[in-house]
Every structure is written in C-alpha cells, then in structure tokens.
C-alpha positions, 0 to 999 in steps of 0.5 A: 768635619764629619759628624760621629756616627754614634749619636750618643757621642759628642764632639768632646768625646773626640778630644784627645786627653791632653786637649781636654786636660788643657780645657779643664785646668782653666776651671776653678776647683769647685766646677772642676770637681763637678766635671770630674763626676760627669763620667769615668773618662773625664775622672781619669783625665782630671786624676791623671793630670793631677788637675784637682790639687787640694795642696794648692788651696788655703787649707793650712795655717801659715802664720799671723800678720801683725800690725803695731800702733804707729808702725807703717808696715806689717810683721809676719809671725811665721809658723815653723816646720812648714814644708816646701813651698810654704817654708819659703813664704815670708812677709817681706813684700819688698822682695816682689812688690813695687815700693808703692805697695809697701804698707800695712795689711788691712784684710786677709781672705783665703791667702790674699792680703789687702794692703792699705795702699790698694794692692792685693798681694799673694805671698805664696805665689809672690804675685800682686795687683793694684786696683784703682780708688773707689768712686766718690760716695753718693751725694749726702754722704758726709764726714759722719760716715766712713768706709772700710775696704774688705777682701772677698776671695774664694779659689774654689769658685773663681781665681778672681777676687772682689773688694767691698767698700762698706760704710759705717757711722762715725761715733759723735765723739769724733764728729762735731757736726750735728745731723738733721733729725730726719737723718738721725732717725733713719734705720742703719744699715739702710735697705736697700744698702748701696755698696761699691764693689771692685771686681778683678774680673772686670777691673772696675768698680760698680755700685751694687744694691743689697736688700736687708733681710730682717730688722735693722741694727737701730737708728743712725743716732744709736750708732753715733752713740756707740764707741769706736772699735779698735779691733775690727775684722771680717770673715768670709765663710760659705760664700758670705762676708761677715763684717764687724765694724760697728759696736753692736752688730755683725753685718752678713752680706750674701754677694750672690743673693744681693742681700744682707742680714744684721746679726746682733752681738750676744753682749753689749760693747762697753768701750774697753774690750772689743769682741773679736770676730773669726773663722775657725773649725765649726764656722763663725766665732766671736770671742771676748777676752776681758783681762783673763776672762775668756768667752767664746760663742759660735754662730748657729746658722741652722735655724731661720734666725741666726743665734750665738751659742756660748761655747767657752766661759773660763778664767785662763789666768790659772793656765799661765800664772806659773810661766817663767819663760826667757823673754829674749828667746826667739821661740818656735815661730819666727818674726819676718819683716821688711827691715828697709821699711821699718829699721836701718840698723841691725837686730842682732838677736833676730835669727830666723834660720836658727829658730827654724832648725831648733823648734817644732810646733804642732797644735795637736801635740801634747808638748805644751808648756811645762807648768811644774818647774815654772814660777810666777810670771812677771806681768807685762799687761793683759792678754789680747786676741790675735786670731783663731786657728782656721781649722782647729779650736785654738785661739792665738793670744798676745801676752803683754805685747811681748809673747805669742801664745796658742791656747787650746779651747778643748784642753785649756793647755797653752803653747809659747809661740815666741817673741811678737816684737823685734828688739829695736821696738824697745828703743822706739817705745812702740805701743802694742798690737793694733790689728792681726790677721791669721794667714792661710797660704794659697797657690791659686789666683790670677794676680797680674803683677800690675794694674 
C-alpha cells in the first residue's frame, strides 16, 4: 500500500468515517471523550455517529432494592414516571436469569448488582454473568475473620467489572476461640493487606497487595471488642472504593495505586445505631439516625488528612408528626418482586400499572406532604435509613418498616414514596428491612449471559 504523500497525514486520516466510528465505539466513555478532543474530524465522527451518549450512563435514579430479614429475595421499589427504556426496568430477575441466580442483592455499583449467588446482573440490559468461587483464604485465616464481596464498576473507564473480597474481624461474642496474644496485638488492617480480586476482563481471581497510607484503625483485639454491624455497605467514588464493614472506620481502597487508607468515623458506634455510608451530590456521606435525631457528615478530601464535616444535625420528628396517610395505598413508587420466588398466592392489593398512571414524583417538586390537614400519625416504630439520592441531597427513609419516605436535607420537607412491604408479609410476620441499595440504571457493560 502506498504511503501518503503529505508527511503530516497518517494512516488513521485515510480511514473512512464509518470505519473510524467502528473503532472508536469500542472505547469506554472517558477515553472516547479524550479522542473527541484530538481534532475536528474525530469530533465530527464522534458527534455524527452519537458515540458519546450520556443517556446510557448511570446518571439517574431508578429506585431502591430492599432486603428483608429472613426473606431470600430482594424487592425493588421503583421510581415512577421513568421514561423509556428506564420504565421497563423491574426487579424480577426470573425474567432474564437462570434459576441459580435468584437470590438477594448484596451490593450495587453504577447500575450493576452483585447477588449472593455469585452472579452479576444488569436489570437495565437484562444481561447477567456468573463468576467462580474465590480461592481459599491464606493459611492462618480462621473463623475469627470473615470475608464480604464488593463490586467495582465504572462504565466511563471500562465495560468490565471487578469483585473485591475484603476481610473483617469477627467480634468475639460470635467466636469462642481465643487468639494468640501475638495475633491479638497485630495492627488491623495489616499492611500490606492482601485482597482477592476477581476481574471480568480475565475471568479469574488474583491476589493483590495494598499498602496502607497512614495509621491503622487499631489492633485485632480492638476490632474483636466492637459490635457487629447490621447495616453495612460500600461506596465507589472517583475511582476509589470506600467500605464500611467494621464499626469504627471506613477503608478507602485505591485499586489503581494499590494503596488504602483508614478513615475513622466521627462518632463512636454504640451497638444500637449503625452509621450509614452513602454517595450523594457532593461525594461520600455518613449518616446516623438515632430515633428521630438525624446527623449527616460529608467527607472532605481536599486536604492531606481526610476529615468528616458535619452538615446536618436536626430532630426530624416535627416534619412527620402530623401525618395520617392511608397505609393501604400503594403510593407513587411501586414495589416489584419475583412472586414465584417468595409467594405462591395472589397479592390482590398490589397494582403497579394503576400506580404508575396515577402518581408522579419529582425530588425537585414542592408538592410535598400537606401537613395542615393531617393529624397525629400512628406509631409503628422509628425511622431507618434506606439510602441517599446519588445526585441530590435527599435521604430515603423507612418509616416503621411500612412506608418509604424521601426527606430533603435542604428544606426539611418530606414526600411519601409508598408501601415498602407486600400485603402478604403481614401474614408471614416478616421483620423489617435488613439492607438496601439505591439503584442507578446503566446501559453500558459487557455481561455475557454465562460464566
């Protein structure tokens, strides 16, 4: 093939636009955006073929996946008025996954869900992938330590995902075996910290070493004396994974740098109220709701030493004390679940289609609950945090294991989302919410519908 006469030209300049578009569309959004800035012809190809589509990224709120105690499947509280294709998303995994995949959600990251059965699913694209069991723990790891799996997925960087297996110290109240004094006095987390990581790009688990920056959280003996968290979760923010699994600190892992940091909590965990770690409008948030006293901190990462800054400290009882809603009403958000997995009968009061047509919900709307014509609400218990809106300072609450609420931190106004529980739970005597995951739909990612 003859070389171009003009030395300033290269082979890429000779490619037809359609061929160049086929090449560029294989890139993730972040490098694709960089290619768009190379020159005007490339920008024209990217824009003309609509290769850089923000509507495919997880930039909107789809709903909340909810786990209940002793129920072996997750329920999806879906946000209403979602435009297609988001309106077609449901929590019925049975519609697109094998029977072995049907289990509870244990983590969420940018539109992908991690199931307890070691499946990763994308409800938006209805694609799924299974991954193998992790390798056995290193010699010396006993029942005094346990491991949880956490999902990392950034569609702006890569279509592939990773699963991190992170160890924690089991509180001594659950383990009778004594540890050797030398082990008890060891720093926790250790440095280096060896983590097993599964990569969907290679299809394999591998052991990675992470070096700690800064001080440890304490000793293993300190961790054994802490209570076990019931509400625990992780946040992925700006290419870092924040994990809150042990009572007194958050572990910030930087996969690209092979380093981690310990971020101690701004309050002591008392065993009754678990702090809730979340991502919202301005970054990483931590919330504590003790009865009706709500406190919210934001993690300031602008300085060398990360610092929790108190943003909200208020009693929220006054905002709700005059409610008298109809507890049998469905509400603006609708509950979706796989009936075959949890119930063989007919939940006659459940009608998602009617609810979708009847209600609208907008977190920017001033159409909040009218408090003037309402009377003292009946009490079903306190409030529980379900999560944060990922892009607005709105916190989602569970009121008495019955209703879902959206509470606006800026205005202290609230909105009723609807019922959290199907009616047949009343006959099963199901306890309250165990864990919950705010869901952001994504239409990018490579899940193979297989192993």
